[in-house]
C-alpha positions, 0 to 999 in steps of 0.5 A, spaced: 423 379 696 417 378 700 412 379 694 414 372 692 413 368 699 409 362 699 403 360 703 408 355 707 413 361 709 414 362 716 411 369 715 404 366 715 405 363 722 406 370 726 401 370 731 396 376 732 399 378 739 405 379 735 402 383 729 398 387 734 404 389 738 408 391 732 403 395 729 402 399 735 409 400 737 411 402 730 405 407 729 403 409 736 396 406 735 392 402 740 389 396 736 386 391 740 384 386 734 387 385 727 381 386 723 380 394 726 385 395 720 381 393 715 380 400 712 387 400 709 389 406 712 394 402 717 397 399 711 398 405 707 402 408 713 406 402 714 408 403 707 409 410 708 414 408 714 418 404 710 418 408 704 418 415 707 414 420 702 412 415 697 405 415 700 400 421 699 398 421 706 393 427 705 389 422 701 388 416 706 382 416 711 383 414 718 376 415 719 373 410 713 367 407 715 363 405 709 366 400 704 366 405 699 371 410 703 375 403 705 376 402 697 379 409 696 384 407 701 386 401 698 386 404 691 392 409 694 395 402 697 395 399 690 398 405 687 404 405 692 405 398 690 405 399 682 410 405 684 415 400 687 413 394 683 410 390 688 406 384 685 402 383 691 394 382 689 390 385 694 383 382 696 380 388 697 373 385 697 375 380 703 379 385 707 373 391 707 368 385 710 373 385 716 374 378 716 379 376 721 383 371 718 384 375 711 386 381 715 391 377 719 394 374 713 395 380 709 398 384 715 403 378 716 405 379 709 405 387 710 410 385 716 414 381 712 415 386 707 417 391 712 422 387 715 425 386 709 426 393 707 432 396 711 431 391 716 425 394 718 428 400 721 423 406 721 429 412 720 426 416 726 419 416 723 414 420 727 407 417 725 403 422 729 406 428 725 404 424 719 397 422 721 396 430 722 395 431 714 390 425 714 382 425 714 381 423 721 388 423 723 387 427 729 382 423 732 386 417 731 392 421 735 387 423 740 385 416 741 392 413 741 395 419 746 389 417 751 390 410 751 397 411 752 396 416 758 391 411 761 396 405 760 402 409 763 397 411 769 395 404 770 402 401 770 404 407 775 399 405 780 400 398 780 408 399 781 406 404 787 401 399 790 406 393 789 412 398 792 407 399 798 405 392 799 413 390 799 414 396 805 408 393 809 411 386 808 418 388 810 416 392 816 411 386 819 417 381 818 422 385 821 417 386 827 416 379 828 423 377 826 420 371 822 422 373 815 423 366 811 429 365 808 430 365 800 428 359 797 434 357 792 432 355 785 431 348 784 436 344 781 431 341 776 431 348 771 437 345 767 433 339 765 427 343 763 431 347 759 434 341 755 427 339 754 425 345 751 431 346 747 430 338 744 423 340 743 424 346 739 429 342 735 424 337 733 419 342 731 424 345 726 426 339 723 418 337 722 417 344 719 423 343 714 420 336 713 413 339 712 416 344 707 420 339 703 414 335 702 409 340 700 414 343 695 414 336 692 407 336 691 407 343 688 411 341 683 407 335 681 401 339 681 404 344 676 407 338 672 399 336 672 397 343 669 402 342 663 398 343 656 400 337 653 398 332 659 393 335 663 387 331 660 390 325 660 386 320 665 393 318 669 393 326 670 386 326 672 387 320 677 393 324 680 389 330 681 384 326 684 389 324 690 392 331 690 385 334 691 382 329 696 380 333 702 378 327 707 383 321 709 379 316 705 382 310 702 377 309 697 380 315 693 386 311 691 381 306 689 377 310 685 384 313 681 386 306 680 379 305 677 380 311 672 386 309 670 384 301 668 378 303 665 382 308 660 387 302 659 381 297 657 378 302 652 385 303 649 385 295 648 378 295 645 379 300 640 386 298 638 384 292 633 379 297 629 384 302 628 389 297 625 383 294 620 381 302 618 388 303 617 389 297 612 382 299 609 385 305 607 391 303 604 387 298 600 383 303 597 389 308 596 392 302 591 385 301 588 385 308 586 391 308 583 389 302 578 382 305 576 383 309 570 378 315 570 373 314 565 371 321 564 378 323 562 377 317 557 371 320 554 373 327 553 379 324 550 375 321 545 370 327 544 376 331 542 378 327 536 377 329 529 372 324 525 378 322 520 382 320 526 376 316 529 376 312 522 383 311 522 382 308 529 376 303 526 381 301 521 386 299 525 381 295 529 379 291 523 386 290 521 388 287 528 383 282 527 378 283 533 373 278 534 368 284 535 369 286 528 368 282 521 371 284 514 
C-alpha cells in the first residue's frame, strides 16, 4: 500500500512537470507550480476523486490565504485519512510555508496513493461540480475555465497560422517548380534506439543495486538501535560511519580508535575485578567462621544463677589452669 512506501521508492522520483500535468488533468486546474497547492484544498479534492463522497467538500477552502485557513483544510484531510485508516503523517507546518521540496514530496506520495486506488481511475468524476460547494470553489472554476479557453485559442491560432504558412510555401514552390525532394530518414536512427535501450537497462540495474545496498544499510541501522546493544562502543563506531556526511577517510580511523580505546579499558579493568571477586569470597568464608559475640552474651545473661554455678563447678573439675582448687 502507498502508506508504507520508502524514501527510495520510485514514487519520489516523479518530476514536477508530470505531477502538475496529473493535477491539472484530474481536477481541471491550471497550476504552474507544485507549491501553489500548499493550502491543502487540492489534496482534499484528490482524495474526493478517488473516494467519492467521503470528503466533506463544503468544509474545504480553495481561497485559503493565511496559515490558519490552510490548517483547517489539512484537518479535513487528516480526518479523511483517519476514516480510511491511512497512516501517513502530514507535515502541516512545512507544507503551509509553501516550501517547494516539501510540497513536491507530499504530492508525489498523493499521486502514488491515488494510482494504487482503483488504478487511478476517477469514475467519471466532475471536479468543477464538486468545487461548487467549496469556499472559493467558483472563483477557482472561473480561473481554470479562462485559462483553458485561452490555451485553446492560442493553440487554434498557432495551427491556423502554420496551415496558412504551409499553403503559401506550397504555392510558391509550385510556381517556382523547385520543390525539394523529401529527405529520407537517416539509417543511423536504429543505432540511437539501441543505445537508448542499453542506457535504460543500465540505469535500471544501477537503481536496483542502489536500492539493495540501501536496504542493507537500513537493516544495520535498525539493528544498532536495539535496546540491548545501542550503547556499546562498537555500535557507536558503526553509527559514526553510517551517519558520516562527508567522504572522509578519518571517519573510519576515528571509529577504529573508539573500539580500540574500549578494548584497552577492558583489559585494564579485568585484573581488578578478579581481585575484588577473590576478596569477596574470602570475606564470606570469614563471616561463616566468626562466632557472633552478641549472641553469646545474650545467652549467658539468660542463664539462671544456679546454672552459672554449675558451669563454674564444671570448670573447677575440668582442671583448667585458670582455676585453682
